[in-house]
C-alpha positions, 0 to 999 in steps of 0.5 A: 866901197867907202863912198862916205870917206871918199866924199869927205876927203875929196870935198876938203881937198877941193875947198882948200884948193881954192884958197891955195890958188889965191894966197899963202895959207894961214891957220885961220884959212883952214879953220872952217874947212878942217872943222868940216873935214873932222865932222865929215870923217866922223860921219864916215865912221872914223873915231872922233879923236882919230878924225881930229888927229887927221885934221891936225896933221893936214893943218901942219902940212898945209899952213904956209903952202902956196902954189909954185908956178906951174904947180897944181893946187888940187894935187897939193891939197890931195897929197896933204890929205893922203899923207895924213891918212897913210900915217894914220894907217900905221905903216906897211904890214909884214910880207907873209910870203917873204917871211915864210920863204925866209924861215922855210929856208932854214927848215922851220915853218912860219907860224901865222895866228889868226884872232877875231870874234865869231862872225867877222869872217875869220874862217873864210879869210884864213882860206883866202890867205892860204890861197894867197900864199899857195899862189906865190909858191908857199906850201901851207898847212891849215890848223883848226885850233878852235876846238870850241865852236861847233862846225868850225873845224868842218868849215876849215876842212872844206876850205882846205880840201877845195884849195888842196892844202893839208889840214889838221884838226882835233876832237872838240874839247881838245887843248887848242895849244896842243893842236897848234904844237902838233900842227907846227911839228907836222909842218916841219916834218913835211917841209911845209913853209907856213902854218895858219892857226885858227883860234876860238872867237868867243866874245872878246871880253871873255877872260877864259878865251883870252887865257886860252889864246895866251897859252896858244901864243906861248906854245906856238910862238907865232911869227905874226899875230893877225887880228880880223875885224868886220868893217861893218861893226864900226866902234865895236871893231875898235874895242875888239882891236884894243882888247886883243892887242892888250891881251895877246898882242897884234902885229897886223889887221885884216878888215873884212866885208869892205865891199859892203861898207859905204862909210869906210871909217872902220879901216882908219879907226882900227889901225889908229886905235892900236897903231898896227898896220892893215895887211889886207882888205877882204873885198868879197866871198871869193878866195881871191877877194883879198887886197894887200894894203899899201898905206900911201897908195890906199890913201891916195885912192881914197882922195882921188 
């Protein structure tokens, strides 16, 4: 996973380490390594402007650096790279468990709306989040506000049954906003703490879809709006993020299929494109294959 990105970051850290060990770093010392870092990041799928930003951040951190007595030059170089990546990832995402329990304590369900085009793994991801919450003591209801795509509700219903959580659907062609409203009402009546709203995922440039999603947002007033993107789609995932954020607003991102992504640049590029944090990474097809992202820990893992 993310082998190309790891190689780019580690290679840069190693090349800079040798320079730090011998003298105080000057801008000209970093010129060639930073150019190589920028190109390597681009080859790993990081958007070029984002790669330039990371390189500039690393430059600011390292110029003037010198290894103190007894310090490790390799650690200094890797720390600078890790911090630059962490800054690009946009901070820490909301804690769904904490948010749901807090809102539930005053008798109201915590509403999480999921957006994303068809094929990114939205249905499976919603099921994973449902299990994540349930395992941490948060009662969940899954609602199928996608009344457009054939099979969407059946897939979600099967997941809900397997997980043992309540499900609410509606006939195809029903008003999605009405489904969302009914789900929230039902959750409040039953004392369910979190409502997970699936939404339609036609092409992200579809004006009718965006108007539909805006209506759902106005009616449901979600506490968190999560965009799901596919790690393997590269620049298209970045474009999807920009479109959804401009149209309905995005609070956080889940990147799926990272277990099959040898590059890794999509994770960094999507977060940087809309300046919103990555909440989870989807690392497989199992319900437990969902990894919470701490930006700095994640960045350090990439560099190490």
